[in-house]
LOTISE-720059 format. One line per 5 residues: number of its first residue (from 1); their letters; for each residue x, y, z of N, C-alpha, C. Coordinates in nm, 3 decimals, m for minus. Each point is the difference from the previous one (the first is absolute). Layout:
N
NUM> a> X,Y,Z,X,Y,Z,X,Y,Z ~ ...
//
This chain:
291
1> mksiv> 0.675,m1.941,m1.600,m0.050,0.038,0.133,0.047,0.141,0.036 ~ m0.089,0.078,0.058,0.034,0.137,0.035,0.092,0.005,0.122 ~ 0.089,0.098,0.000,0.089,0.018,0.113,m0.075,0.064,0.116 ~ 0.044,m0.035,0.121,m0.055,0.058,0.122,0.105,0.092,0.060 ~ m0.039,0.121,0.035,0.093,0.097,0.056,m0.040,0.033,0.143
6> svsii> 0.097,0.053,0.074,m0.021,0.028,0.143,m0.081,0.128,0.019 ~ m0.127,m0.011,m0.032,m0.094,0.112,0.011,m0.122,m0.046,0.079 ~ m0.036,0.079,0.099,m0.123,m0.023,0.076,m0.101,0.107,m0.040 ~ m0.116,m0.042,m0.049,m0.107,0.094,m0.030,m0.095,0.003,0.119 ~ m0.030,0.119,0.051,m0.096,0.010,0.110,m0.125,0.073,m0.049
11> tanyn> m0.115,m0.064,0.027,m0.128,0.049,m0.048,m0.102,m0.011,0.112 ~ m0.064,0.111,0.032,m0.105,0.001,0.102,m0.135,m0.006,m0.070 ~ m0.082,m0.097,0.038,m0.129,m0.019,m0.064,m0.115,0.016,0.099 ~ m0.100,0.077,m0.042,m0.125,0.006,0.076,m0.116,0.009,m0.099 ~ m0.073,m0.111,m0.013,m0.119,m0.007,m0.085,0.027,0.036,m0.146
16> ngryl> 0.113,m0.045,m0.051,0.030,0.016,m0.143,m0.007,m0.134,m0.072 ~ m0.087,m0.089,0.049,m0.008,m0.134,m0.057,m0.027,m0.003,m0.149 ~ m0.078,0.096,m0.049,m0.035,0.000,m0.142,0.119,0.033,m0.089 ~ 0.107,0.054,0.059,0.118,0.036,m0.078,0.120,m0.091,0.026 ~ m0.006,m0.078,0.106,0.117,m0.075,0.046,0.055,m0.097,m0.103
21> sefie> m0.086,m0.071,m0.069,0.047,m0.099,m0.098,0.085,0.066,m0.107 ~ m0.049,0.111,m0.053,0.075,0.068,m0.107,0.133,0.052,0.052 ~ m0.002,0.051,0.125,0.126,0.048,0.058,0.101,m0.113,0.016 ~ m0.042,m0.112,0.060,0.093,m0.112,0.023,0.048,m0.056,m0.134 ~ m0.089,m0.010,m0.096,0.041,m0.051,m0.131,0.102,0.091,m0.067
26> svvns> m0.008,0.130,0.026,0.100,0.091,m0.057,0.137,m0.025,0.061 ~ 0.004,m0.043,0.126,0.128,m0.037,0.062,0.050,m0.131,m0.062 ~ m0.090,m0.097,m0.014,0.036,m0.129,m0.061,0.053,0.019,m0.141 ~ m0.053,0.096,m0.073,0.038,0.023,m0.139,0.122,0.091,m0.015 ~ 0.062,0.037,0.110,0.119,0.085,m0.006,0.118,m0.075,m0.061
31> tllpq> 0.090,0.074,m0.063,0.116,m0.062,m0.066,0.097,m0.057,0.103 ~ 0.004,0.057,0.119,0.072,m0.057,0.114,m0.100,m0.018,0.114 ~ 0.016,m0.107,0.076,m0.092,m0.026,0.110,0.061,0.046,0.132 ~ m0.085,0.046,0.093,0.051,0.042,0.130,0.028,m0.121,0.090 ~ 0.086,0.022,0.097,0.024,m0.101,0.103,m0.127,m0.025,0.080
36> eliii> m0.076,0.108,0.023,m0.125,m0.014,0.075,m0.095,0.115,m0.032 ~ m0.125,m0.035,m0.010,m0.108,0.097,m0.011,m0.079,m0.011,0.131 ~ 0.015,0.101,0.084,m0.065,m0.001,0.131,m0.127,0.084,m0.009 ~ m0.113,m0.067,0.011,m0.129,0.070,m0.001,m0.057,m0.004,0.141 ~ m0.019,0.117,0.056,m0.055,0.012,0.134,m0.149,0.031,m0.016
41> ddgst> m0.084,m0.096,0.035,m0.144,0.025,m0.008,m0.046,0.062,0.131 ~ m0.051,0.122,m0.012,m0.030,0.080,0.118,m0.146,m0.015,0.041 ~ m0.040,m0.125,0.029,m0.135,m0.026,0.049,m0.108,0.015,m0.106 ~ 0.029,m0.041,m0.124,m0.097,0.013,m0.109,m0.128,m0.077,0.031 ~ m0.111,0.057,m0.048,m0.130,m0.066,0.016,m0.059,m0.042,m0.135
46> desia> 0.075,0.017,m0.106,m0.047,m0.040,m0.132,0.061,m0.135,m0.037 ~ 0.017,m0.026,m0.129,0.051,m0.130,m0.046,0.152,m0.008,m0.001 ~ 0.069,0.095,0.061,0.147,0.005,m0.005,0.066,m0.129,0.046 ~ m0.043,m0.054,0.112,0.065,m0.120,0.054,m0.017,m0.118,m0.096 ~ m0.116,m0.014,m0.060,m0.022,m0.109,m0.096,0.092,0.016,m0.120
51> vlehf> 0.019,0.124,m0.046,0.090,0.024,m0.113,0.143,m0.035,0.038 ~ 0.042,0.043,0.118,0.137,m0.029,0.045,0.021,m0.150,0.015 ~ m0.098,m0.070,0.050,0.012,m0.146,0.014,0.010,m0.068,m0.136 ~ m0.064,0.058,m0.101,0.009,m0.055,m0.135,0.143,0.002,m0.051 ~ 0.078,0.101,0.043,0.139,0.013,m0.043,0.099,m0.058,0.102
56> sglgf> m0.048,m0.074,0.096,0.086,m0.048,0.109,0.111,m0.094,m0.050 ~ m0.015,m0.054,m0.119,0.103,m0.089,m0.053,0.123,0.072,m0.051 ~ m0.007,0.131,m0.011,0.117,0.076,m0.044,0.107,m0.004,0.108 ~ 0.118,m0.045,m0.036,0.106,m0.016,0.098,0.046,0.129,0.064 ~ m0.016,0.113,m0.072,0.050,0.127,0.054,m0.108,0.081,0.073
61> lkiir> m0.124,m0.048,0.000,m0.108,0.075,0.064,m0.005,m0.028,0.150 ~ 0.008,0.107,0.079,m0.013,m0.009,0.145,m0.119,0.086,0.043 ~ m0.090,m0.058,0.075,m0.121,0.070,0.042,0.005,0.025,0.151 ~ m0.015,0.125,0.037,m0.014,0.037,0.141,m0.144,0.046,0.016 ~ m0.071,m0.062,0.090,m0.143,0.031,0.013,m0.030,0.063,0.134
66> fmhnh> m0.054,0.121,m0.002,m0.052,0.065,0.119,m0.148,m0.037,0.011 ~ m0.042,m0.047,0.114,m0.140,m0.037,0.017,m0.091,0.122,0.008 ~ 0.057,0.114,0.041,m0.075,0.125,0.007,0.079,0.108,m0.073 ~ m0.070,0.102,m0.045,0.065,0.108,m0.074,0.087,0.084,0.092 ~ 0.130,0.005,m0.031,0.096,0.077,0.080,0.035,0.133,m0.064
71> gftda> m0.021,0.012,m0.130,0.038,0.121,m0.071,0.118,m0.023,m0.091 ~ 0.007,0.085,m0.103,0.099,m0.014,m0.108,0.144,0.000,0.051 ~ 0.032,0.093,0.089,0.139,0.011,0.043,0.043,m0.118,0.087 ~ m0.087,m0.049,0.085,0.033,m0.120,0.079,0.026,m0.119,m0.092 ~ m0.080,m0.010,m0.107,0.018,m0.110,m0.094,0.134,0.011,m0.071
76> lnagl> 0.036,0.120,m0.044,0.129,0.018,m0.068,0.116,m0.028,0.095 ~ m0.012,0.045,0.124,0.107,m0.027,0.097,0.016,m0.149,0.025 ~ m0.111,m0.074,0.001,0.008,m0.146,0.014,0.073,m0.059,m0.119 ~ m0.024,0.054,m0.120,0.073,m0.045,m0.117,0.149,0.026,0.012 ~ 0.037,0.117,0.049,0.141,0.032,0.021,0.063,m0.095,0.100
81> dnasg> m0.072,m0.032,0.105,0.052,m0.090,0.103,0.028,m0.140,m0.055 ~ m0.071,m0.038,m0.104,0.012,m0.136,m0.053,0.077,m0.008,m0.132 ~ 0.043,0.113,m0.053,0.070,0.001,m0.129,0.147,m0.036,0.020 ~ 0.048,m0.095,m0.077,0.139,m0.047,0.016,0.087,0.030,m0.121 ~ m0.053,0.061,m0.104,0.075,0.021,m0.123,0.105,0.109,0.012
86> kyimr> 0.096,m0.006,m0.091,0.101,0.106,m0.011,m0.068,0.132,m0.032 ~ m0.106,m0.008,m0.081,m0.080,0.117,m0.036,m0.145,m0.024,0.042 ~ m0.066,0.109,0.035,m0.143,m0.008,0.035,m0.075,0.092,m0.095 ~ m0.103,m0.055,m0.060,m0.075,0.071,m0.103,m0.144,0.018,0.046 ~ m0.056,0.117,m0.026,m0.140,0.025,0.033,m0.089,m0.023,m0.122
91> adpdd> m0.123,m0.040,0.026,m0.103,m0.010,m0.103,m0.134,m0.007,0.070 ~ m0.106,0.044,m0.069,m0.134,m0.004,0.057,m0.085,m0.104,m0.071 ~ m0.093,m0.064,0.071,m0.072,m0.116,m0.054,m0.106,0.032,m0.104 ~ m0.030,0.129,m0.019,m0.096,0.035,m0.104,0.068,0.052,m0.126 ~ 0.133,m0.016,m0.006,0.077,0.047,m0.114,0.065,m0.117,m0.074
96> ilape> 0.081,0.031,m0.101,0.060,m0.101,m0.086,0.147,0.035,m0.022 ~ 0.087,m0.099,0.012,0.141,0.019,m0.031,0.024,m0.023,m0.148 ~ 0.075,0.088,m0.065,0.048,m0.029,m0.134,0.095,m0.120,0.009 ~ 0.003,m0.086,m0.102,0.081,m0.123,0.008,0.147,0.024,0.034 ~ 0.054,0.112,m0.046,0.143,0.025,0.019,0.031,0.086,0.121
101> rierq> m0.100,0.035,0.082,0.028,0.091,0.110,0.105,m0.055,0.097 ~ m0.019,m0.121,0.049,0.095,m0.056,0.097,0.140,m0.002,m0.060 ~ 0.011,m0.049,m0.122,0.131,m0.012,m0.065,0.067,0.135,m0.018 ~ m0.075,0.099,m0.048,0.059,0.130,m0.027,0.047,0.068,0.129 ~ m0.081,m0.004,0.104,0.039,0.066,0.124,0.112,m0.078,0.070
106> yqfme> m0.006,m0.132,m0.007,0.106,m0.081,0.060,0.134,0.027,m0.067 ~ 0.002,m0.001,m0.132,0.125,0.025,m0.073,0.053,0.139,0.029 ~ m0.090,0.098,0.006,0.043,0.137,0.028,0.069,0.008,0.135 ~ m0.059,m0.061,0.101,0.060,0.007,0.134,0.131,m0.076,0.009 ~ 0.009,m0.112,m0.071,0.125,m0.075,m0.003,0.111,0.082,m0.065
111> ehpdi> m0.035,0.079,m0.099,0.098,0.080,m0.074,0.027,0.136,0.064 ~ m0.081,0.041,0.095,0.014,0.131,0.064,m0.001,m0.016,0.152 ~ 0.110,m0.046,0.057,0.005,m0.023,0.146,m0.014,0.128,0.082 ~ 0.009,0.115,m0.065,m0.014,0.127,0.071,m0.146,0.040,0.020 ~ m0.092,m0.070,m0.068,m0.143,0.033,0.009,m0.066,m0.090,0.104
116> dvvgc> m0.080,0.060,0.086,m0.070,m0.075,0.104,m0.145,m0.032,m0.037 ~ m0.063,0.088,m0.076,m0.141,m0.014,m0.034,m0.018,0.034,m0.147 ~ m0.067,m0.088,m0.074,m0.032,0.033,m0.139,m0.149,m0.024,m0.024 ~ m0.063,0.096,m0.064,m0.140,m0.014,m0.041,m0.008,m0.007,m0.151 ~ m0.118,0.020,m0.054,m0.019,0.004,m0.145,m0.128,0.077,m0.028
121> nviyf> m0.025,0.027,m0.124,m0.125,0.064,m0.037,m0.112,m0.104,m0.007 ~ m0.124,0.049,m0.005,m0.115,m0.089,0.000,m0.097,0.039,m0.110 ~ m0.073,m0.099,m0.048,m0.114,0.022,m0.087,m0.125,m0.005,0.086 ~ m0.080,0.106,m0.001,m0.127,0.001,0.070,m0.108,m0.049,m0.097 ~ m0.085,m0.091,0.047,m0.105,m0.050,m0.087,m0.131,m0.014,0.076
126> kdqsr> m0.110,0.009,m0.074,m0.132,m0.008,0.061,m0.039,m0.144,0.025 ~ m0.060,m0.021,0.115,m0.035,m0.136,0.043,m0.097,m0.068,m0.096 ~ m0.112,0.063,m0.029,m0.105,m0.065,m0.077,0.033,m0.011,m0.148 ~ 0.041,0.110,m0.061,0.023,0.001,m0.144,0.136,m0.054,m0.041 ~ 0.094,m0.005,0.095,0.138,m0.042,m0.027,0.072,0.099,m0.091
131> kkini> m0.051,0.120,m0.010,0.064,0.100,m0.084,0.114,0.069,0.073 ~ 0.109,0.023,m0.070,0.109,0.077,0.055,m0.042,0.146,0.013 ~ 0.044,0.063,0.106,m0.031,0.140,0.022,0.122,0.085,m0.033 ~ 0.109,m0.024,0.069,0.124,0.073,m0.024,0.116,m0.072,0.065 ~ 0.118,0.048,m0.028,0.123,m0.055,0.059,0.059,0.106,0.092
136> snfpl> 0.048,m0.043,0.115,0.063,0.095,0.093,0.132,0.049,m0.057 ~ 0.051,0.105,0.060,0.127,0.059,m0.046,0.080,0.044,0.122 ~ 0.042,m0.098,0.081,0.074,0.030,0.122,0.143,0.043,m0.031 ~ 0.059,0.084,0.085,0.141,0.039,m0.021,0.092,m0.122,0.011 ~ 0.113,0.005,m0.071,0.087,m0.117,m0.008,0.122,0.008,0.092
141> shski> 0.055,0.117,0.019,0.123,0.014,0.077,m0.028,0.015,0.149 ~ 0.099,m0.036,0.081,m0.019,0.012,0.145,m0.028,0.143,0.041 ~ 0.074,0.096,m0.056,m0.017,0.139,0.044,m0.142,0.049,m0.027 ~ m0.056,m0.035,m0.115,m0.136,0.045,m0.032,m0.104,m0.075,0.083 ~ 0.024,m0.128,0.025,m0.091,m0.077,0.085,0.001,0.056,0.141
146> adtfk> 0.120,0.026,0.054,0.011,0.055,0.135,m0.067,0.136,0.009 ~ 0.021,0.085,m0.102,m0.064,0.133,0.000,m0.152,m0.013,m0.002 ~ m0.050,m0.101,m0.071,m0.144,m0.020,m0.008,m0.056,m0.036,0.137 ~ 0.067,m0.092,0.071,m0.044,m0.033,0.135,0.011,0.121,0.093 ~ 0.106,0.076,m0.013,0.018,0.116,0.086,m0.107,0.106,m0.025
151> sglhg> m0.059,0.000,m0.119,m0.106,0.095,m0.032,m0.136,m0.045,0.051 ~ m0.006,m0.122,0.055,m0.126,m0.054,0.051,m0.073,m0.089,m0.097 ~ 0.063,m0.032,m0.113,m0.060,m0.084,m0.103,0.069,m0.135,m0.005 ~ m0.052,m0.091,m0.081,0.053,m0.135,m0.007,0.103,m0.013,m0.112 ~ 0.119,m0.043,0.037,0.107,m0.016,m0.098,m0.001,m0.133,m0.072
156> lqhpt> m0.077,m0.094,0.051,m0.022,m0.126,m0.071,m0.133,m0.059,0.045 ~ m0.050,m0.091,m0.080,m0.128,m0.065,0.031,0.026,m0.117,0.094 ~ m0.066,0.003,0.116,0.027,m0.096,0.107,0.007,m0.146,m0.046 ~ m0.100,m0.054,m0.073,0.006,m0.142,m0.034,0.102,m0.035,m0.109 ~ 0.074,0.099,m0.050,0.108,m0.030,m0.096,0.136,m0.009,0.069
161> afirg> 0.004,0.024,0.131,0.128,0.004,0.071,0.067,m0.137,0.005 ~ 0.130,0.000,m0.027,0.086,m0.119,0.003,0.121,0.042,0.083 ~ 0.015,m0.055,0.120,0.089,0.056,0.101,0.096,m0.105,0.053 ~ 0.122,0.040,0.027,0.095,m0.092,0.062,m0.055,m0.045,0.136 ~ 0.001,m0.130,0.021,m0.060,m0.055,0.120,0.062,0.054,0.128
166> dvyrn> 0.133,0.018,0.000,0.065,0.047,0.123,m0.031,0.147,0.028 ~ m0.052,0.071,m0.099,m0.047,0.137,0.022,m0.146,m0.002,0.047 ~ m0.084,m0.069,m0.076,m0.145,m0.002,0.028,m0.031,m0.053,0.140 ~ 0.074,m0.102,0.043,m0.027,m0.061,0.131,0.032,0.092,0.117 ~ 0.075,0.107,m0.026,0.031,0.096,0.106,m0.111,0.103,0.021
171> fryqk> m0.104,m0.009,m0.081,m0.109,0.096,0.008,m0.130,m0.074,0.028 ~ m0.095,0.072,0.055,m0.134,m0.053,0.020,m0.101,0.109,m0.036 ~ m0.115,m0.047,m0.051,m0.107,0.094,m0.034,m0.068,0.050,0.126 ~ m0.028,0.130,0.001,m0.077,0.059,0.109,m0.146,m0.041,m0.014 ~ m0.072,m0.001,0.108,m0.141,m0.043,m0.003,m0.088,0.114,m0.051
176> vfpge> 0.027,0.040,m0.123,m0.075,0.108,m0.064,m0.028,m0.043,m0.143 ~ m0.124,0.021,m0.046,m0.033,m0.034,m0.138,m0.112,0.091,m0.048 ~ 0.012,0.056,m0.123,0.119,m0.003,m0.085,0.105,0.100,0.049 ~ 0.113,0.004,m0.065,0.112,0.085,0.039,0.116,m0.080,0.055 ~ m0.022,m0.131,0.026,0.104,m0.086,0.058,0.121,m0.012,m0.091
181> dyelf> m0.022,m0.004,m0.132,0.111,m0.014,m0.093,0.083,0.127,m0.007 ~ m0.068,0.116,m0.004,0.073,0.127,m0.002,0.088,0.012,0.123 ~ m0.055,m0.032,0.116,0.075,0.012,0.126,0.122,m0.090,m0.001 ~ m0.017,m0.126,m0.040,0.111,m0.095,0.003,0.109,0.039,m0.100 ~ m0.038,0.033,m0.124,0.100,0.035,m0.101,0.069,0.132,0.034
186> srmvk> m0.074,0.094,0.060,0.063,0.126,0.039,0.104,m0.022,0.109 ~ m0.028,m0.091,0.092,0.101,m0.032,0.102,0.123,m0.064,m0.064 ~ m0.022,m0.083,m0.103,0.114,m0.058,m0.071,0.084,0.108,m0.067 ~ m0.069,0.097,m0.064,0.072,0.112,m0.062,0.077,0.078,0.105 ~ m0.066,0.031,0.112,0.063,0.075,0.108,0.122,m0.072,0.055
191> nghtf> m0.007,m0.134,0.005,0.111,m0.080,0.053,0.110,m0.026,m0.101 ~ m0.012,0.057,m0.120,0.109,m0.007,m0.097,m0.004,m0.117,m0.097 ~ m0.112,m0.070,m0.008,m0.010,m0.110,m0.095,m0.028,0.054,m0.141 ~ 0.049,m0.074,m0.099,0.000,0.048,m0.139,m0.111,m0.066,m0.080 ~ m0.072,0.082,m0.077,m0.116,m0.044,m0.077,0.025,0.013,m0.149
196> anlpd> m0.078,m0.077,m0.076,m0.004,0.013,m0.146,m0.136,m0.051,m0.047 ~ m0.039,0.038,m0.120,m0.116,m0.056,m0.067,0.041,m0.044,m0.140 ~ m0.048,m0.117,m0.042,0.018,m0.040,m0.138,m0.102,0.075,m0.086 ~ 0.037,0.040,m0.121,m0.093,0.079,m0.082,m0.118,m0.080,m0.054 ~ 0.015,m0.132,m0.009,m0.103,m0.082,m0.063,m0.115,m0.028,0.095
201> alylm> m0.120,m0.019,m0.058,m0.118,m0.036,0.078,m0.004,m0.151,0.015 ~ 0.035,m0.049,0.119,0.011,m0.143,0.028,m0.106,m0.047,0.097 ~ m0.100,0.084,0.022,m0.103,m0.030,0.100,m0.132,0.056,m0.051 ~ m0.106,m0.078,0.009,m0.132,0.043,m0.045,m0.088,0.021,0.121 ~ m0.044,0.124,0.020,m0.077,0.037,0.118,m0.147,0.017,m0.037
206> rihpd> m0.083,m0.075,0.070,m0.143,m0.003,m0.027,m0.069,0.119,0.069 ~ m0.078,0.074,m0.078,m0.076,0.112,0.055,m0.145,m0.043,0.014 ~ m0.049,m0.002,0.123,m0.139,m0.038,0.024,m0.053,0.078,0.120 ~ m0.131,0.013,0.012,m0.057,0.086,0.104,0.034,m0.042,0.143 ~ 0.037,m0.127,0.020,0.029,m0.047,0.136,0.145,0.020,0.042
211> sstsn> 0.084,0.043,m0.092,0.142,0.015,0.035,0.018,0.115,0.097 ~ 0.107,m0.005,0.078,0.019,0.099,0.107,0.014,0.142,m0.055 ~ 0.070,0.015,m0.112,0.019,0.134,m0.054,m0.129,0.056,m0.060 ~ m0.092,m0.088,m0.038,m0.128,0.048,m0.053,m0.086,0.056,0.111 ~ 0.029,m0.035,0.124,m0.079,0.045,0.115,0.084,0.086,0.095
216> lkiea> 0.098,0.068,m0.059,0.093,0.079,0.080,m0.070,0.119,0.066 ~ 0.027,0.019,0.128,m0.056,0.110,0.078,0.107,0.107,0.021 ~ m0.046,0.124,0.019,0.096,0.109,0.018,0.083,m0.020,0.126 ~ m0.055,m0.072,0.099,0.078,m0.026,0.122,0.127,m0.080,m0.031 ~ m0.008,m0.087,m0.100,0.117,m0.079,m0.038,0.107,0.089,m0.062
221> ihqtf> m0.041,0.101,m0.077,0.097,0.093,m0.059,0.063,0.084,0.111 ~ m0.082,0.043,0.096,0.055,0.073,0.116,0.105,m0.086,0.070 ~ m0.028,m0.129,0.016,0.094,m0.088,0.069,0.131,m0.013,m0.077 ~ m0.009,m0.012,m0.132,0.121,m0.012,m0.082,0.088,0.123,0.016 ~ m0.060,0.119,m0.008,0.080,0.122,0.014,0.046,0.021,0.144
226> kfrdq> m0.074,m0.054,0.096,0.047,0.004,0.138,0.127,m0.084,0.013 ~ 0.001,m0.118,m0.065,0.122,m0.082,m0.003,0.115,0.077,m0.063 ~ m0.030,0.068,m0.111,0.104,0.077,m0.069,0.062,0.102,0.094 ~ m0.084,0.074,0.069,0.050,0.106,0.087,0.079,m0.059,0.118 ~ m0.045,m0.114,0.053,0.071,m0.064,0.110,0.136,m0.053,m0.043
231> ifgth> 0.005,m0.064,m0.116,0.122,m0.068,m0.043,0.103,0.098,m0.056 ~ m0.047,0.097,m0.080,0.093,0.090,m0.070,0.006,0.139,0.061 ~ m0.074,0.025,0.108,0.008,0.128,0.067,m0.057,0.116,m0.081 ~ m0.105,m0.026,m0.076,m0.060,0.103,m0.084,m0.131,0.047,0.062 ~ m0.065,0.093,m0.068,m0.133,0.044,0.042,m0.087,0.010,m0.125
236> tahwr> m0.111,m0.073,m0.001,m0.089,m0.004,m0.115,m0.125,0.081,0.028 ~ m0.029,0.096,m0.087,m0.117,0.084,0.015,m0.128,m0.080,m0.024 ~ m0.106,0.037,0.071,m0.126,m0.072,m0.012,m0.058,0.010,m0.141 ~ 0.021,0.116,m0.066,m0.055,0.017,m0.134,0.065,m0.099,m0.096 ~ 0.129,m0.028,0.018,0.067,m0.094,m0.089,m0.057,m0.141,0.017
241> iyfyy> m0.025,m0.038,0.125,m0.059,m0.131,0.027,m0.136,m0.012,m0.067 ~ m0.080,0.106,0.012,m0.134,m0.001,m0.060,0.008,m0.010,m0.153 ~ 0.089,0.077,m0.062,0.015,m0.003,m0.145,0.047,m0.138,m0.046 ~ 0.092,m0.059,0.074,0.051,m0.131,m0.040,m0.109,m0.106,0.013 ~ m0.081,0.008,0.102,m0.111,m0.094,0.016,m0.097,0.013,m0.117
246> qyirh> m0.033,0.124,m0.036,m0.092,0.020,m0.112,0.059,m0.050,m0.131 ~ 0.131,0.019,m0.016,0.067,m0.054,m0.119,m0.017,m0.152,m0.007 ~ 0.028,m0.070,0.111,m0.012,m0.146,0.002,m0.145,m0.042,m0.025 ~ m0.094,0.070,0.061,m0.141,m0.035,m0.014,m0.044,0.010,m0.146 ~ 0.038,0.109,m0.066,m0.040,0.017,m0.140,0.078,m0.096,m0.092
251> yrsyq> 0.126,m0.025,0.033,0.077,m0.090,m0.085,m0.056,m0.142,0.008 ~ m0.037,m0.044,0.119,m0.057,m0.134,0.012,m0.138,m0.006,m0.067 ~ m0.077,0.108,0.007,m0.129,0.004,m0.071,0.022,m0.008,m0.150 ~ 0.106,0.063,m0.048,0.036,m0.012,m0.142,0.028,m0.145,m0.035 ~ 0.072,m0.070,0.086,0.034,m0.139,m0.028,m0.123,m0.091,0.000
256> lseif> m0.096,0.029,0.087,m0.115,m0.089,0.017,m0.117,0.030,m0.094 ~ m0.011,0.123,m0.044,m0.117,0.040,m0.077,m0.005,m0.067,m0.138 ~ m0.120,m0.039,m0.041,m0.022,m0.059,m0.132,m0.060,0.101,m0.098 ~ m0.039,0.116,0.049,m0.063,0.102,m0.085,0.107,0.099,m0.046 ~ 0.018,0.011,m0.130,0.112,0.074,m0.058,0.009,0.142,0.053
261> iikyl> m0.109,0.075,m0.007,0.003,0.141,0.040,0.035,0.014,0.148 ~ m0.064,m0.080,0.084,0.026,0.006,0.144,0.143,m0.044,0.030 ~ 0.043,m0.103,m0.067,0.135,m0.054,0.019,0.106,0.109,m0.021 ~ m0.010,0.070,m0.114,0.104,0.098,m0.032,m0.023,0.134,0.070 ~ m0.120,0.024,0.051,m0.020,0.115,0.088,0.078,m0.021,0.129
266> hllls> m0.007,m0.122,0.056,0.077,m0.030,0.120,0.150,0.011,m0.027 ~ 0.044,m0.044,m0.116,0.141,0.010,m0.035,0.043,0.147,m0.008 ~ m0.085,0.083,m0.061,0.030,0.143,m0.009,0.010,0.063,0.138 ~ m0.095,m0.032,0.088,0.003,0.056,0.134,0.122,m0.046,0.078 ~ 0.038,m0.127,m0.015,0.120,m0.048,0.070,0.124,0.072,m0.053
271> gilfp> 0.003,0.028,m0.133,0.113,0.072,m0.057,0.008,0.144,0.048 ~ m0.114,0.064,0.019,m0.002,0.137,0.051,0.050,0.004,0.145 ~ m0.042,m0.099,0.078,0.037,m0.003,0.142,0.147,m0.033,0.021 ~ 0.057,m0.082,m0.088,0.140,m0.043,0.018,0.063,m0.021,m0.137 ~ 0.022,0.109,m0.077,0.046,m0.012,m0.139,0.135,m0.071,m0.015
276> kkiwr> 0.095,0.027,0.089,0.131,m0.061,m0.013,m0.008,m0.151,0.011 ~ m0.077,m0.047,0.097,m0.009,m0.144,0.023,m0.079,m0.069,m0.111 ~ m0.107,0.062,m0.045,m0.083,m0.068,m0.099,0.074,m0.018,m0.131 ~ 0.080,0.097,m0.040,0.073,m0.015,m0.126,0.116,m0.097,0.013 ~ 0.058,m0.009,0.118,0.106,m0.100,0.020,m0.059,m0.140,0.007
281> klkvv> m0.115,m0.010,0.062,m0.058,m0.131,0.027,m0.075,m0.059,m0.118 ~ m0.069,0.087,m0.072,m0.095,m0.050,m0.098,0.070,m0.032,m0.132 ~ 0.005,m0.127,m0.031,0.050,m0.046,m0.129,m0.108,m0.094,m0.053 ~ m0.090,0.055,m0.080,m0.121,m0.070,m0.035,0.027,m0.119,m0.090 ~ m0.074,m0.109,0.027,0.007,m0.121,m0.080,m0.132,m0.013,m0.074
286> ndvkl> 0.004,m0.049,m0.122,m0.123,m0.024,m0.074,m0.089,m0.095,0.077 ~ m0.131,0.022,m0.004,m0.096,m0.083,0.071,m0.020,m0.131,m0.075 ~ 0.094,m0.092,0.020,m0.012,m0.133,m0.059,m0.005,m0.100,0.112 ~ m0.064,m0.111,m0.023,m0.015,m0.099,0.107,0.132,m0.069,0.027 ~ 0.023,m0.030,0.129,0.117,m0.076,0.038,m0.012,m0.142,m0.052
291> k> 0.112,m0.059,m0.034,m0.002,m0.139,m0.043,0.002,m0.091,0.121
//
């Protein structure tokens, strides 16, 4: 029988019914099981509720149902309000946990009481073909992660966060999306909390046209850098915001495109717009199907 550890997973779901089964099964197949998997359904109108009811026999599954759509940050805050674990872990319902993710992050935090937040790298994969695209390359040390947030960029991937419960519960997400994760983690950095990332890819992130980052608007990038300037007392030039938006737009087009020439044209353009980030981030994986 698998061991159960004091970990609360919080997941906000809105109309991801077609992915929910695979996500929940990835939690069930973990080498260590969480104390609770809290899924907040944010007024879904698809088959999400039927899928969740199918898994209602799982002892660790807790379902919070909003009858109307409240928004991503309200759903996450409801998860925080109901999480009782020593550690609180984030995950998204259209993604997949590697079997050892819970165990690896749990053991790391138990062995490093000085760390408040630990993330990990991710494998990005295409929804339809199941082909791997690339692996992220986030900074590992607190100083580099903090510097990344201070520069207006993301020092870890939001759904990979594994956080001490007594730290996470002291924070709440602002009613802003996207950009809510940058704002919250930057406040943690500003308040002196310590971060780390595990080098291994323990999370599989699905790339599809309906995902929030695939539909990112320049206003969201403006909001992120506005948070940066408010929290860290900096000033971000408009041209930098525009260049960063174009970098993200072309990089996501590279991830989604199925046409070789167009795909790598977008990659080239993203590299020209932000060469330092693209070479740090891009660690290409062979296009083989996920098992």
